[in-house]
N, C-alpha and C positions, 0 to 999 in steps of 0.2 A: 251369270254375271256377277263380278265380284267388285261392288261398289267401291271399297276402299281402293283399290288400284287406280280406277278412273279418278275418285276423287282427289288423289293425291296428284294426279296428272294435270288435272283443271287447276288445282291450286298453284302448282309449279307454274304453268302457262299463264295465269293470271297475275302472277306477283306484280306488287304495286312498283310502279316507275320503270315497268318491262313492256316489252312487244315481242312480237314473231316475225323473223326474218324469212321472207319466201325465196329459197333457191331451188324452185322446182320447175325452173324451164326446162321444156322439151329439148330433145338434142338439136331439131331444127330451129328453135328460138335461140337457142344458144349459140348456133353457127352465125346467126344474124348480129347477134350483139359484140361477139367478138370481131366479125368482119368490119363492124362501125369502127373498131379501134386498130384495125390493120393486122389483127392475129388470126391465124389459120385455126380452125376449130379441128382439133383430134381428141381423142380421148385422154390423151395426156396433158393437153392445154386446157382442158375442161376440169380435170383432177388438178393441176397446178393450182389454177384461178381458185378454184373453190377451197382448195386447201388455205390459200395464202388469207381468205377471209374467215374460215373456221378457227384460226390459230391468232387472230388479231387481239393483243393482249387488253384484257380486261372486257371483252364483247359481253360477258356474261353478267357484266354492269347494267345493259340496257336490253339485251336480248334473252328471252325466258325458253324459246323453242326456234328450231330452225325446220322448214319444210324442205324435204330433198327429193329430189328425182330417182327413180328405180335405180338408173346409171350409178348416181352418187352413193345411195345406198350401199352398193356393192363395193366400193372403191375404199383404198386405203391412202394412208399418209405416206410422205416419202420414208418416213421410219417405220412402215408395215403396219401401223396403227387403223384398224376399221375406223371409217368415219363416224358412225353411230358411237362407237366408244369415244373417240376424241372428244366428240360433244358432251357426253354424259360425265366424263370426268372433270369438265368445267361448269357442270350444272345447267347445261343447255340439254332441253328436252330434244330428242329426233323425232322427226315425224316423216310422212311419205304423202307424196299426190299419188291417189289411185285411180282417177278418171282416165278415159281413153281419147279425150277430145270429143268435138262435137261434130255432128252431120247435120244436114237439113233435114228438117221434118217433112215427111212426104205429104203433099196437098196442102202445106202451109207455106207458102214462098216467104222468105224472109225470116222465118222462126228456124231455129236449132234446138235439138236436144242432144244430151251427153251420153255417150258409150261408156262401157265399164262394168255392167253389174254381172254378165256372165263371168264365172270364176272368182267372183270378187273374194268370197270367204276364202277361199283356198290361197289366194295372192296375198290377204292382209295375214293369214296365220304365217306366211313366210317371211312377210316383212317384219313381223313381230319377232320371230327368232333372231332377225338382224338386228334387232334393237329398236325398231320404231314404235313409238307408246301413243301417237296421234297421228290422224289420217286427214286428207283435204279432198274433196269432192266439188268442182266448178260447174255451174250452170249458168247461160248467159242468155240476156234478153236484149233484143234490139228494139228501140223505140222508132216507130215511123208509121205510115198510111196504114192504119189497120192492125199492126202489130205492137206489141207481142199479143198473139191472140190469146183468147181464155185457155185453149186445148194446150198452147204450148207451155203455159204457165203450170196447167195442171200436171202433163206429163213431166216435166223436169222436178216439179215440186215433190212428185209422188218418188222418182229416181232418188232424189236428195235424201227422202225420208227412208227408203230402204237400203241405202246406202249407210246412212247413220244409224240403224236399227240392226245391221250386218257387223258394224263397228264395235258396237256396246255389247254385242253377244261375245267377243272375243277381247273383251275389257281394252278396248281401243277408243280413245276420245276421238269423236268426230268432229271436225270443222266443216260446216254448211256453208257454201258459198253461192248464194243465188247474186250475180252479178247483173245490174242494169247498165247496159254500156253508155259511155259519154258520146258515143258516136251518133252525129245529128245535128239538127238545128232546133231541136225543142228548147222549151223554155223550162225553168225550173219547177213551176208548177205540174207540168206533165210528168216530170221526172217523179216528183212527189206522189202524183197518182199513181202510176205504174209501180214503183217500188211500193208503195202500201198494198196494193193488191198482190204483188207476188210474194211480199213477206206473211200475210195473211193466209195464202194458199199453203206455203212451205209449212207454215205451223199447224196448220189443220192437218196436212199430210202426216206430220212428224207425231201429231198425238193419235191419228190412225193407227200408226204403225207402232206405238206404244214406245217410242224414244222417250227416255229420261232427260228432260231438259237440262238439268241440275249437271249433268254430266256430257255435253257438248257445249261447242263455241259456235259463234255466227261469224261470217267473214263477209259482211255487205259493201255494197256502195254507199258512198255519202250521196244524199240529194243534191244533185248538182243539175245545171243548164247544160245543153249538149255543147260540145266542143265548137259547132258552128253557130249557135246561139248568137246574134246580134247584141243581145244583153246579157251581160256576165253578171254573176253574183258576189257580193263580198263575202270574205268568210262568216261575219255576223249572220248574213242571209242564209248562207248554208247550213251553219249550226241550229239555226232556229227552225227551217225547215225540215232538216234531219231529225232533230229531236221529236218534233211535233209527230212525223211519221212513224217513228220508232215507239214511240208512247203509245200509238194506237194499235200496233201491230205486233211488238214483241213481248212476250210474258216475261214478268219480272225473275222468274225461275232461271233464265238463262244468266250464266254467271259471267259470262265476258264477250264482248262485241270487239271483234279485232278488223279496222277498216281496210279494206283493199286501197290502193291508190289508183288505179283503173285510168291511167293515162293522165294523171295530173302531174305536173312537174313537180321535182323534189322539194321546192319552197312552198308550192301551193298545198301539197299534201300534208305538210308540217302544219303550216299556217291555221288550215280548216281544221284538223285536229285538235288544235289548241283551243280553236274559238268554241268548238264542240264542248271541249271541257270545262272551258271557263264561263260558258252559258249558264245562266241562272236556270233553276226549277228542277225537278225531280229527274234524277239521272240511276236508275236503281241497278245498272250494269258496270261493270269494269267497261270502260272505253278507251280502247287503245289502237295498235296498229300492227297490220300484217302485211308490210310492203315488200315487193319485189325490186322491180327497177328503180323506184323512187329511194330505197337504200343503197342499191347496189352501184347504180350508174357512175356517180363519181369515183366510187373505188374502182371500177373496171377503166376509166380514162385514165387514172393516175397509174393503176398497175401497167397498162399498156403491153401487157407479155412479157415484160423485163424482169427478171429475178432481182435485180437491182432497184426495182420500183416496190417490191413487195411492202415494205414498211409504208412508203407513200399511200399505197392503196388500202392500207389498214386502217390508216390515220383517217383517209375520207370516210371510209365504212363508219369509223367510230364517230366521227364529228356527226353524221345526219343520225346515227343510232342515238346519241346523246340528246341531239335537238328533238328528236319524236319522242325521246323519254321526258323530255321536259315538257313537250306539247300533250303527252298524255296526262301531265298534272295541272295543265292550265298555264303553266310558267314560261312558256316561249316567247321569246322576242325577236321582231326581224332584224333588229341590229346585231343578234348574235350571230347570224350567218357570216358577217365580215370579222369574227373573232378567229 
């Protein structure tokens, strides 16, 4: 393990004012998103769309790294430049999603576990050769009657830790993503309780697998009420609950926390990130973003599959990236949405 390599990657990914853009949608997910704007999903339309965002002028002012899907990692720009190289020359760190999705946990209805550990070291070595410097693995936890079970939390925590250890052995910085889903009618207190239990178990597993916390990033959910909860929370409530949970469960050695948007609207994800950073009290980590749909959705609508709309799509992405950069500093105002 060459610490200096990962140290440099972490330093770049946690650069002040910047966050991570998640463009690691599977082919199936990308097909749904393109279909929603009337675009047929082909390898070329996916490549063209992603190139349009990768080449947005000034993107590196707000984005430090981009998480890619395996297909994208192997693609090239219209000019023949490999996408990882295209990002690297802009000072944006290329990363790669490495998990293989989820499967129902046998004998635990409603619980899932994440696949992808088989052959992971060999795949990571290949991704590294293509230019990937960090990776991401996602585990999901649904809140419901009797779920998530303790067993589901333990199984997923162990997989996250094993993945992170394999990454660091290859000098690749792991992003550890335990996501407590927004699906359901639970209140914010229930989300806080489950999120704290998940994070405590994850960090216990990371310790057991001797993962160096200084050379990883965490991509968690914010503490939110369920989407169907009759009582929704204010950004201030979400900030307070999230930071209380994190102070209890996340070691200060972790350099950066990059929130997932998790189904929040574009504006809500930005406003809640801003409230967290503006909240008083100890915040020993870099608190930033790693948004996918909450950054891309306006750009996708503006692009609409038309070459003539590339600039409009880029501007839509840059606006959301800029607003989230301000939120990362606690400087975002709702009035900025109209600018």
